[in-house]
KOLMI-965504 format. One line per 2 residues: their letters; for each residue x negated, y, z of C-alpha. Coordinates in nm, 3 decimals. Layout:
// residues N
A = X Y Z | ...
END
This chain:
// residues 731
XX = -3.092 7.676 4.228 | -3.286 7.516 3.939
XX = -3.064 7.482 3.635 | -3.294 7.283 3.404
XX = -3.242 6.910 3.341 | -3.397 6.700 3.619
XX = -3.474 6.326 3.626 | -3.414 6.117 3.936
XX = -3.498 5.748 3.970 | -3.334 5.504 4.209
XX = -3.037 5.280 4.280 | -2.664 5.318 4.345
XX = -2.586 5.206 4.699 | -2.212 5.276 4.716
XX = -1.944 5.360 4.456 | -1.705 5.615 4.608
XX = -1.480 5.656 4.304 | -1.469 5.515 3.951
XX = -1.203 5.582 3.684 | -1.183 5.295 3.433
XX = -1.012 5.513 3.173 | -1.247 5.813 3.170
XX = -1.555 5.650 3.334 | -1.580 5.941 3.578
XX = -1.781 5.818 3.878 | -1.876 5.946 4.223
XX = -2.146 5.735 4.392 | -2.412 5.738 4.660
XX = -2.761 5.714 4.508 | -3.090 5.637 4.686
XX = -3.385 5.811 4.522 | -3.683 5.576 4.498
XX = -3.953 5.807 4.625 | -3.734 5.915 4.920
XX = -3.622 5.587 5.077 | -3.432 5.751 5.362
XX = -3.251 6.002 5.143 | -2.922 5.943 4.961
XX = -2.751 6.194 4.735 | -2.406 6.196 4.577
XX = -2.414 6.163 4.197 | -2.111 6.255 3.986
XX = -2.041 6.212 3.617 | -1.961 5.961 3.346
XX = -2.088 5.605 3.402 | -1.893 5.334 3.216
XX = -2.008 5.043 3.433 | -2.195 5.156 3.745
XX = -2.379 4.872 3.917 | -2.517 4.846 4.269
XX = -2.889 4.783 4.321 | -2.989 4.832 3.956
XX = -3.270 5.074 3.887 | -3.148 5.388 3.703
XX = -3.314 5.690 3.552 | -3.051 5.965 3.579
XX = -3.087 6.298 3.399 | -2.885 6.599 3.511
XX = -2.872 6.895 3.748 | -2.843 6.958 4.119
XX = -2.527 7.151 4.201 | -2.385 7.276 4.526
XX = -2.026 7.176 4.596 | -1.853 7.418 4.837
XX = -1.699 7.130 5.036 | -1.928 6.833 4.980
XX = -2.265 7.007 4.968 | -2.550 6.929 4.731
XX = -2.474 6.680 4.455 | -2.642 6.562 4.135
XX = -2.435 6.610 3.820 | -2.505 6.336 3.563
XX = -2.559 6.433 3.201 | -2.698 6.099 3.082
XX = -2.881 5.800 3.223 | -3.077 5.490 3.129
XX = -3.171 5.155 3.277 | -3.553 5.159 3.261
XX = -3.733 4.839 3.179 | -3.942 4.700 3.469
XX = -4.321 4.723 3.429 | -4.454 4.493 3.707
XX = -4.468 4.116 3.664 | -4.228 4.030 3.947
XX = -3.972 4.281 3.827 | -4.003 4.164 3.466
XX = -3.949 3.799 3.562 | -3.644 3.893 3.773
XX = -3.509 4.105 3.483 | -3.552 3.836 3.213
XX = -3.394 3.569 3.434 | -3.094 3.789 3.510
XX = -2.732 3.743 3.401 | -2.789 3.949 3.085
XX = -3.006 3.667 2.942 | -2.785 3.355 2.949
XX = -2.978 3.032 3.010 | -3.314 3.200 3.072
XX = -3.447 3.094 3.411 | -3.741 3.207 3.621
XX = -3.987 2.958 3.469 | -3.897 3.058 3.113
XX = -3.935 3.425 3.204 | -4.277 3.356 3.351
XX = -4.380 3.189 3.022 | -4.293 3.508 2.834
XX = -4.487 3.732 3.072 | -4.789 3.499 3.070
XX = -4.799 3.488 2.690 | -4.727 3.855 2.613
XX = -4.844 4.042 2.924 | -4.679 4.303 3.141
XX = -4.594 4.520 2.836 | -4.382 4.236 2.701
XX = -4.044 4.406 2.737 | -4.152 4.708 2.535
XX = -4.307 4.475 2.277 | -3.989 4.265 2.251
XX = -3.776 4.575 2.228 | -3.992 4.700 1.940
XX = -3.994 4.365 1.755 | -3.794 4.068 1.884
XX = -3.971 3.834 1.640 | -4.273 3.839 1.872
XX = -4.085 3.589 2.088 | -4.170 3.319 1.835
XX = -4.536 3.347 1.944 | -4.457 3.237 2.300
XX = -4.560 2.870 2.342 | -4.279 2.634 2.445
XX = -3.999 2.891 2.408 | -3.689 2.723 2.259
XX = -3.476 2.875 1.985 | -3.190 2.890 2.235
XX = -3.403 3.094 2.477 | -3.524 3.319 2.195
XX = -3.164 3.386 2.086 | -3.057 3.462 2.447
XX = -3.341 3.709 2.499 | -3.275 3.874 2.162
XX = -2.906 3.914 2.245 | -2.981 4.054 2.590
XX = -3.229 4.306 2.452 | -2.980 4.395 2.178
XX = -2.718 4.468 2.445 | -2.972 4.688 2.617
XX = -3.052 4.872 2.296 | -2.698 4.899 2.170
XX = -2.507 4.924 2.498 | -2.288 5.190 2.646
XX = -2.577 5.398 2.779 | -2.726 5.429 2.431
XX = -2.382 5.508 2.293 | -2.337 5.785 2.548
XX = -2.668 5.942 2.452 | -2.590 5.908 2.082
XX = -2.250 6.074 2.114 | -2.388 6.348 2.340
XX = -2.640 6.436 2.071 | -2.362 6.459 1.815
XX = -2.125 6.655 2.039 | -1.859 6.381 2.050
XX = -1.633 6.399 2.355 | -1.542 6.148 2.624
XX = -1.206 6.058 2.471 | -1.373 5.937 2.152
XX = -1.630 5.742 2.354 | -1.345 5.555 2.524
XX = -1.176 5.489 2.189 | -1.497 5.358 2.034
XX = -1.559 5.128 2.327 | -1.201 4.998 2.319
XX = -1.228 4.924 1.947 | -1.580 4.785 1.912
XX = -1.701 4.702 2.264 | -2.078 4.653 2.291
XX = -2.112 4.672 1.910 | -1.986 5.031 1.896
XX = -2.318 5.206 1.841 | -2.435 4.957 1.580
XX = -2.112 4.984 1.382 | -2.106 5.365 1.399
XX = -2.467 5.386 1.281 | -2.406 5.141 0.997
XX = -2.107 5.335 0.865 | -1.966 5.629 1.063
XX = -1.679 5.658 0.814 | -1.529 5.324 0.917
XX = -1.409 5.476 1.245 | -1.155 5.692 1.058
XX = -0.951 5.383 0.968 | -1.046 5.151 1.252
XX = -1.053 5.378 1.557 | -0.767 5.619 1.619
XX = -0.857 5.976 1.703 | -1.143 6.017 1.456
XX = -1.100 6.241 1.155 | -1.319 6.284 0.850
XX = -1.492 6.594 0.989 | -1.617 6.409 1.300
XX = -1.732 6.103 1.107 | -1.898 6.321 0.845
XX = -2.083 6.519 1.110 | -2.235 6.197 1.246
XX = -2.314 6.063 0.899 | -2.489 6.379 0.785
XX = -2.711 6.380 1.095 | -2.796 6.015 1.027
XX = -2.912 6.106 0.677 | -2.619 5.979 0.469
XX = -2.614 6.128 0.119 | -2.326 6.354 0.016
XX = -2.256 6.129 -0.280 | -2.257 5.810 -0.071
XX = -1.964 5.603 -0.192 | -1.852 5.535 0.166
XX = -1.830 5.909 0.226 | -1.631 5.973 -0.092
XX = -1.396 5.684 -0.016 | -1.331 5.815 0.336
XX = -1.275 6.165 0.202 | -1.019 6.045 -0.053
XX = -0.820 5.865 0.216 | -0.838 6.165 0.452
XX = -0.747 6.407 0.172 | -0.432 6.210 0.091
XX = -0.308 6.239 0.448 | -0.417 6.602 0.477
XX = -0.221 6.695 0.165 | 0.089 6.520 0.298
XX = 0.055 6.693 0.636 | 0.020 7.032 0.466
XX = 0.319 6.985 0.235 | 0.541 6.767 0.455
XX = 0.580 6.526 0.163 | 0.572 6.150 0.218
XX = 0.330 6.109 -0.069 | 0.104 6.305 -0.302
XX = 0.124 6.298 -0.680 | -0.165 6.114 -0.846
XX = -0.254 6.408 -1.069 | -0.255 6.655 -0.779
XX = -0.470 6.424 -0.566 | -0.726 6.371 -0.842
XX = -0.744 6.742 -0.918 | -0.795 6.835 -0.552
XX = -1.048 6.556 -0.496 | -1.264 6.653 -0.792
XX = -1.248 7.021 -0.698 | -1.347 6.960 -0.336
XX = -1.628 6.714 -0.417 | -1.769 6.907 -0.711
XX = -1.688 6.624 -0.950 | -1.911 6.360 -0.789
XX = -1.779 6.009 -0.751 | -1.550 5.792 -0.962
XX = -1.198 5.889 -0.851 | -1.026 5.595 -1.022
XX = -1.266 5.341 -0.874 | -1.237 5.487 -0.524
XX = -0.858 5.492 -0.549 | -0.858 5.129 -0.666
XX = -1.070 5.034 -0.363 | -0.831 5.212 -0.127
XX = -0.527 5.048 -0.290 | -0.693 4.705 -0.279
XX = -0.764 4.750 0.093 | -0.408 4.882 0.137
XX = -0.539 5.197 0.300 | -0.349 5.386 0.031
XX = -0.037 5.262 -0.147 | 0.038 5.346 -0.511
XX = 0.388 5.340 -0.659 | 0.398 5.476 -1.013
XX = 0.224 5.815 -0.980 | 0.293 5.846 -0.607
XX = 0.008 5.786 -0.361 | 0.100 5.720 0.004
XX = -0.107 5.688 0.317 | -0.018 5.337 0.440
XX = 0.134 5.476 0.762 | 0.382 5.692 0.566
XX = 0.469 5.416 0.320 | 0.526 5.163 0.597
XX = 0.735 5.413 0.794 | 0.981 5.461 0.507
XX = 0.995 5.089 0.425 | 1.054 4.985 0.786
XX = 1.321 5.250 0.851 | 1.516 5.154 0.539
XX = 1.501 4.781 0.614 | 1.594 4.826 0.981
XX = 1.889 5.056 0.911 | 2.035 4.821 0.649
XX = 2.061 4.543 0.911 | 2.157 4.750 1.215
XX = 2.299 4.663 1.465 | 2.112 4.343 1.547
XX = 2.348 4.288 1.841 | 2.714 4.385 1.815
XX = 2.912 4.562 2.082 | 3.280 4.484 2.131
XX = 3.479 4.733 1.926 | 3.658 4.994 2.134
XX = 4.038 5.003 2.122 | 4.123 5.318 1.924
XX = 4.443 5.372 2.121 | 4.248 5.354 2.445
XX = 3.990 5.603 2.309 | 4.271 5.849 2.233
XX = 4.430 5.791 2.573 | 4.105 5.852 2.762
XX = 4.025 6.152 2.544 | 4.362 6.309 2.613
XX = 4.315 6.258 2.985 | 3.972 6.416 2.965
XX = 4.108 6.722 2.782 | 4.358 6.777 3.063
XX = 4.101 6.717 3.333 | 3.840 6.966 3.203
XX = 4.099 7.195 3.041 | 3.964 7.181 2.690
XX = 4.124 7.110 2.355 | 3.915 6.938 2.090
XX = 3.980 7.039 1.728 | 4.054 6.774 1.461
XX = 3.690 6.762 1.339 | 3.558 6.714 1.692
XX = 3.811 6.437 1.754 | 3.704 6.276 1.426
XX = 3.342 6.287 1.544 | 3.433 6.111 1.869
XX = 3.647 5.847 1.696 | 3.379 5.783 1.432
XX = 3.121 5.743 1.707 | 3.322 5.454 1.854
XX = 3.403 5.299 1.514 | 3.054 5.300 1.362
XX = 2.715 5.169 1.478 | 2.536 5.482 1.354
XX = 2.685 5.832 1.366 | 2.525 6.156 1.249
XX = 2.660 6.482 1.385 | 2.530 6.812 1.255
XX = 2.631 7.174 1.297 | 2.498 7.518 1.376
XX = 2.495 7.700 1.710 | 2.828 7.750 1.885
XX = 3.006 7.475 1.692 | 3.059 7.253 1.995
XX = 2.796 6.980 1.949 | 2.724 6.991 2.322
XX = 3.091 6.952 2.415 | 3.137 6.658 2.178
XX = 2.826 6.474 2.299 | 2.938 6.510 2.660
XX = 3.275 6.358 2.565 | 3.109 6.072 2.375
XX = 2.893 5.972 2.671 | 3.173 6.008 2.927
XX = 3.415 5.799 2.720 | 3.148 5.539 2.641
XX = 3.086 5.486 3.011 | 3.461 5.455 3.074
XX = 3.508 5.201 2.795 | 3.185 5.009 2.861
XX = 3.128 5.050 3.237 | 2.840 4.800 3.255
XX = 2.656 4.947 2.956 | 2.337 5.152 2.959
XX = 2.288 5.490 2.789 | 1.951 5.636 2.691
XX = 1.913 5.995 2.571 | 1.609 6.136 2.399
XX = 1.479 6.440 2.212 | 1.149 6.543 2.052
XX = 1.063 6.807 2.314 | 1.066 6.817 2.693
XX = 1.300 7.114 2.709 | 1.549 6.960 2.466
XX = 1.542 6.633 2.662 | 1.606 6.816 2.989
XX = 1.900 7.004 2.836 | 2.043 6.678 2.700
XX = 2.015 6.516 3.044 | 2.201 6.805 3.205
XX = 2.493 6.796 2.964 | 2.536 6.415 2.951
XX = 2.455 6.333 3.312 | 2.220 6.063 3.183
XX = 1.849 6.031 3.217 | 1.669 6.174 2.914
XX = 1.309 6.169 2.798 | 1.103 6.284 2.506
XX = 1.082 6.027 2.228 | 0.711 5.979 2.293
XX = 0.777 5.919 2.662 | 1.068 5.685 2.590
XX = 0.842 5.479 2.362 | 0.560 5.488 2.621
XX = 0.311 5.639 2.377 | -0.055 5.604 2.472
XX = -0.266 5.906 2.386 | -0.595 5.715 2.368
XX = -0.485 5.438 2.132 | -0.197 5.620 1.958
XX = 0.011 5.308 2.017 | 0.368 5.277 2.146
XX = 0.424 5.025 2.426 | 0.793 5.005 2.334
XX = 0.827 4.811 2.009 | 0.980 4.495 1.861
XX = 0.825 4.279 2.133 | 0.910 4.523 2.412
XX = 1.232 4.701 2.307 | 1.428 4.976 2.478
XX = 1.684 4.843 2.725 | 1.991 5.037 2.611
XX = 2.329 4.983 2.454 | 2.363 5.342 2.334
XX = 2.082 5.567 2.213 | 2.145 5.938 2.161
XX = 1.877 6.147 1.989 | 1.915 6.526 1.991
XX = 1.726 6.793 1.792 | 1.675 6.529 1.526
XX = 1.561 6.774 1.258 | 1.222 6.772 1.433
XX = 1.172 6.394 1.399 | 0.928 6.288 1.127
XX = 0.928 5.961 0.933 | 0.643 5.799 1.128
XX = 0.799 5.867 1.469 | 1.142 5.760 1.345
XX = 1.012 5.423 1.228 | 0.851 5.357 1.567
XX = 1.171 5.459 1.745 | 1.363 5.207 1.536
XX = 1.106 4.936 1.612 | 1.208 4.968 1.976
XX = 1.583 4.956 1.901 | 1.642 4.584 1.844
XX = 1.863 4.566 2.154 | 2.042 4.897 2.091
XX = 2.399 4.853 1.969 | 2.492 5.209 1.882
XX = 2.290 5.515 1.774 | 2.411 5.874 1.768
XX = 2.193 6.126 1.586 | 2.248 6.496 1.655
XX = 2.075 6.777 1.471 | 2.108 7.097 1.276
XX = 2.036 7.024 0.911 | 1.974 7.394 0.846
XX = 1.676 7.413 1.082 | 1.314 7.362 0.984
XX = 1.214 7.001 0.915 | 0.957 6.816 1.122
XX = 0.594 6.923 1.142 | 0.486 6.577 1.028
XX = 0.563 6.437 0.681 | 0.919 6.349 0.591
XX = 1.261 6.509 0.609 | 1.447 6.236 0.794
XX = 1.768 6.413 0.896 | 1.819 6.546 0.542
XX = 1.754 6.201 0.395 | 1.983 6.012 0.635
XX = 2.263 6.251 0.542 | 2.186 6.240 0.168
XX = 2.178 5.860 0.138 | 2.558 5.837 0.195
XX = 2.526 5.515 0.396 | 2.618 5.662 0.736
XX = 2.915 5.869 0.855 | 2.824 6.237 0.886
XX = 3.036 6.481 1.086 | 2.968 6.848 1.018
XX = 3.103 7.074 1.292 | 3.177 7.413 1.140
XX = 3.413 7.610 1.363 | 3.232 7.861 1.588
XX = 3.355 7.842 1.948 | 3.101 8.038 2.146
XX = 3.245 8.391 2.158 | 3.088 8.526 2.475
XX = 2.738 8.673 2.505 | 2.525 8.571 2.212
XX = 2.819 8.561 1.969 | 2.653 8.814 1.736
XX = 2.349 8.590 1.723 | 2.563 8.291 1.629
XX = 2.750 8.489 1.365 | 2.420 8.610 1.217
XX = 2.286 8.253 1.205 | 2.583 8.137 1.002
XX = 2.560 8.442 0.776 | 2.193 8.364 0.711
XX = 2.289 8.014 0.598 | 2.538 8.164 0.356
XX = 2.274 8.405 0.228 | 2.492 8.706 0.297
XX = 2.375 8.928 0.583 | 2.487 9.281 0.666
XX = 2.309 9.385 0.984 | 2.540 9.682 1.034
XX = 2.815 9.431 1.118 | 2.643 9.341 1.446
XX = 2.619 9.570 1.746 | 2.657 9.372 2.069
XX = 2.376 9.122 2.109 | 2.162 9.202 1.808
XX = 1.953 9.497 1.699 | 1.714 9.562 1.412
XX = 1.443 9.828 1.450 | 1.307 9.935 1.115
XX = 0.941 10.030 1.133 | 0.618 10.007 0.929
XX = 0.370 9.726 0.998 | 0.131 9.946 1.198
XX = 0.407 10.024 1.451 | 0.525 9.666 1.505
XX = 0.291 9.593 1.797 | 0.390 9.913 1.979
XX = 0.761 9.844 1.928 | 0.731 9.483 2.047
XX = 0.573 9.611 2.369 | 0.847 9.873 2.408
XX = 1.123 9.616 2.362 | 0.970 9.375 2.613
XX = 0.909 9.658 2.864 | 1.271 9.769 2.834
XX = 1.399 9.415 2.896 | 1.178 9.380 3.203
XX = 1.311 9.710 3.339 | 1.663 9.569 3.306
XX = 1.575 9.280 3.535 | 1.469 9.013 3.290
XX = 1.144 8.824 3.349 | 0.867 8.753 3.103
XX = 0.994 8.392 3.097 | 1.333 8.513 2.970
XX = 1.176 8.691 2.673 | 1.011 8.506 2.386
XX = 0.835 8.678 2.098 | 0.826 8.463 1.781
XX = 0.603 8.517 1.479 | 0.562 8.301 1.169
XX = 0.181 8.324 1.150 | -0.128 8.363 1.370
XX = -0.324 8.625 1.178 | -0.238 8.983 1.083
XX = -0.126 9.296 1.267 | 0.203 9.129 1.367
XX = 0.056 8.782 1.407 | 0.062 8.559 1.712
XX = -0.299 8.629 1.816 | -0.269 9.009 1.812
XX = 0.069 9.013 1.987 | -0.041 8.765 2.253
XX = -0.343 8.980 2.338 | -0.136 9.300 2.347
XX = 0.141 9.147 2.559 | -0.111 8.997 2.800
XX = -0.290 9.329 2.847 | 0.040 9.505 2.904
XX = 0.213 9.259 3.137 | -0.072 9.067 3.297
XX = -0.373 9.302 3.287 | -0.713 9.233 3.438
XX = -0.709 9.276 3.817 | -0.970 9.227 4.086
XX = -0.767 8.955 4.256 | -0.700 8.757 3.935
XX = -0.962 8.518 3.805 | -1.000 8.483 3.428
XX = -1.203 8.283 3.177 | -1.279 8.331 2.808
XX = -1.229 8.020 2.595 | -1.321 8.093 2.235
XX = -1.167 8.428 2.156 | -0.885 8.389 2.410
XX = -0.897 8.518 2.766 | -0.694 8.310 3.012
XX = -0.597 8.496 3.329 | -0.412 8.382 3.639
XX = -0.044 8.463 3.592 | -0.050 8.408 3.214
XX = 0.234 8.245 3.027 | 0.095 7.922 2.877
XX = 0.201 7.709 2.578 | 0.124 7.337 2.553
XX = -0.001 7.255 2.203 | -0.030 6.875 2.217
XX = 0.148 6.585 2.382 | -0.006 6.471 2.712
XX = 0.220 6.178 2.803 | 0.017 6.079 3.109
XX = 0.090 6.422 3.257 | 0.450 6.433 3.128
XX = 0.389 6.756 2.935 | 0.455 6.785 2.565
XX = 0.397 6.998 2.259 | 0.604 7.318 2.296
XX = 0.638 7.315 2.677 | 0.581 7.654 2.841
XX = 0.432 7.703 3.187 | 0.247 7.952 3.406
XX = -0.128 7.960 3.475 | -0.134 7.974 3.854
XX = -0.501 7.917 3.937 | -0.846 7.913 3.781
XX = -1.094 7.707 3.985 | -1.453 7.801 3.894
XX = -1.700 7.518 3.829 | -1.886 7.577 4.156
XX = -1.562 7.515 4.350 | -1.437 7.221 4.144
XX = -1.494 6.863 4.253 | -1.617 6.757 3.908
XX = -1.809 7.082 3.862 | -1.603 7.191 3.564
XX = -1.397 7.507 3.552 | -1.037 7.398 3.597
XX = -0.715 7.573 3.492 | -0.402 7.476 3.686
XX = -0.074 7.530 3.499 | 0.272 7.501 3.653
XX = 0.529 7.347 3.416 | 0.848 7.378 3.621
XX = 0.689 7.232 3.937 | 0.460 6.993 3.746
XX = 0.105 7.105 3.816 | -0.132 7.007 3.538
XX = -0.509 7.055 3.547 | -0.712 7.144 3.238
XX = -1.090 7.147 3.201 | -1.320 7.178 2.904
XX = -1.213 6.835 2.774 | -0.857 6.951 2.709
XX = -0.869 7.332 2.702 | -0.778 7.314 2.333
XX = -0.438 7.174 2.436 | -0.316 7.511 2.565
XX = -0.290 7.871 2.450 | -0.111 8.191 2.551
XX = 0.268 8.184 2.515 | 0.379 8.549 2.519
XX = 0.415 8.509 2.142 | 0.445 8.166 1.981
XX = 0.514 8.026 1.636 | 0.868 7.951 1.524
XX = 0.776 7.585 1.478 | 0.662 7.562 1.841
XX = 0.990 7.715 1.959 | 1.205 7.438 1.810
XX = 1.397 7.245 2.069 | 1.399 7.543 2.308
XX = 1.630 7.837 2.377 | 1.550 8.172 2.539
XX = 1.782 8.446 2.672 | 1.607 8.705 2.454
XX = 1.416 8.650 2.132 | 1.205 8.921 1.967
XX = 1.093 8.859 1.608 | 0.878 9.093 1.397
XX = 0.891 9.106 1.016 | 0.569 9.222 0.853
XX = 0.475 9.246 0.488 | 0.193 9.005 0.574
XX = 0.462 8.742 0.644 | 0.637 8.778 0.310
XX = 0.491 8.466 0.147 | 0.574 8.246 0.449
XX = 0.931 8.348 0.516 | 1.222 8.136 0.401
XX = 1.583 8.094 0.508 | 1.530 7.788 0.730
XX = 1.243 7.956 0.915 | 1.443 8.271 0.992
XX = 1.752 8.066 1.081 | 1.549 7.852 1.322
XX = 1.405 8.162 1.491 | 1.743 8.331 1.522
XX = 1.907 8.024 1.674 | 1.647 8.016 1.956
XX = 1.820 8.324 2.109 | 2.082 8.234 2.369
XX = 2.193 8.587 2.456 | 2.020 8.865 2.262
XX = 1.809 8.901 1.950 | 1.577 9.186 1.854
XX = 1.447 9.200 1.497 | 1.195 9.466 1.403
XX = 0.975 9.562 1.113 | 1.040 9.570 0.739
XX = 1.405 9.519 0.643 | 1.308 9.422 0.286
XX = 1.087 9.142 0.416 | 1.375 9.010 0.628
XX = 1.617 9.018 0.334 | 1.371 8.857 0.094
XX = 1.308 8.577 0.341 | 1.681 8.500 0.359
XX = 1.701 8.492 -0.020 | 1.421 8.233 -0.034
XX = 1.616 7.913 0.020 | 1.321 7.672 0.042
XX = 0.957 7.742 -0.033 | 0.887 7.372 -0.088
XX = 1.166 7.111 -0.081 | 0.996 6.805 0.068
XX = 0.938 6.509 -0.158 | 1.019 6.173 0.002
XX = 1.144 5.832 -0.112 | 1.341 5.742 0.200
XX = 1.683 5.795 0.037 | 1.598 5.558 -0.249
XX = 1.461 5.298 -0.008 | 1.769 5.311 0.218
XX = 2.006 5.273 -0.078 | 1.800 4.985 -0.216
XX = 1.792 4.809 0.122 | 2.170 4.833 0.155
XX = 2.218 4.717 -0.207 | 1.928 4.470 -0.197
XX = 1.780 4.616 -0.515 | 1.448 4.762 -0.626
XX = 1.450 5.129 -0.524 | 1.273 5.247 -0.840
X = 1.433 5.045 -1.115
END
């Protein structure tokens, strides 16, 4: 079968399928020189029209079920070249107010090459006798739409390697003016069209001939650099001196930093307070959160009778045969007394038990009320639902986040319908997400925040749990007594010892083991440990290897490859595909790297690759990977392959919000500059039953001694205090 690009010319006779979101189209197409023959065409067509003449460029492919089809790469609407066709074209709906007689005037005056001539220079229309300015404007606009329309945009983005998702975003933002605006200034899309970063805009600009010292380029880079520095550090802002130094170093000293910063501040793309420079999204997030919290709740709930709370609690203790300690009782009573309650504590301290009591009692005291539970990850949300008996969702899902627009459908105009909101694993919530959660909480009357303040902070900028505790405006209950004494108790004891900075591994013998070995033996020992667990009846899903970095002999990439080869080796009956440097094979353990709200899978979810469908067998002629996330079957093709990776070994950050029966964590000298107490603590607390540490004991001990590699710099505490006191936060 010929694989080179082929051109077919004809008309669409029937649209079988068209997706408005992705523009994917399946249609019947009659080829002009074969009047009796119709072929199925498949591919991206934003607005397929019946009976219009198309030139379609692509390839013939053979579908195993539907036979021969034509796969669209790009297409165009050719201009007619015969008089009758030209007159019909110019008097069509695209040219408002231009009738048949006016069109005939144009053809008579300019000839049958008139459309090409007009397209080359629209001013030629002024030479047509009797053509009104209104007609000239209509023809110009119609030709402009032809030149600058979606088809041209598709070709332009194809040339520059820009994917379908960005095409949709551009069209949503700019409509028919998209191509013109992108060509005029590709850097504008960074601010105006979500999903575009500096690298993508710069790639387009460079190919269009923009100079490296173009002021628009330097301005866009300064704005992007500010956000990049905040993302890398986790800070809410970047110091002026640090930003200037980094900017001048990266640009080679070209451009006037002060002038560019002034422009950004004037446009409010960046915000300056003293020597702090914020991306506007981070600044607004802190400001909104502080203002909202100082006025919460916006609707009061009738205060619960404290005697009745105690009565119901006592009855519950008898019913489930449990006895709450004084601190747990205080947490429950505070929850009913205050609009916002923060509960923190390490593993085994009874957070789960207390939350279950809170929800049960709340339903008893407010039987007609509604309870909504949420968490940053899918697994944490599912666990919260199980223990509270309430529906639970990820925060992104609760807020109805749209991937394409990066907007939340739940907001001030469309708030959450709940009386009580419980948010678990709150240490993972960043400032931006928190502000949007609060925007949807105008109708919420009570908020309970649950998290472990000793875990790693959020991936995004901010340290919200720390700051809410530090501001001293909300009641904070710290559960300290360790209750869980069954399997996993050594793990819990170790976690608390790590927080105290005093660890003696010889004290633990039941659920915890440390294998001391040099770096070059780490990989072999990880494989041995996993093999031994499998022999004891555990599955690969029960065992999670965690590593703090991707590179190196004990890094995620090396261990993933080794574990895959050992436990899911190449077999004749298993299909596989190489994507970049990673081989995906049927049966592999898969990690979701990004939120896909439409598919209800989220960053950190783990599934199983159950099928690889080669392109020749796939309906859209793209190789498809089917992953099972606990009975949710999600398809991936080349548009979203980057959203998944192997999950035999994952990063500690990706493991947050999840627990595993067995955790294996290597300590290599290559990790020494990344390890800190919170990172090790977070990894250790992922183990529900057993923990295996292996590698260099000195690296482990040094990591525990390093309290915080970089305490995050934020201004949320000052803003909250100022909002409550109605003062200037920085006076």
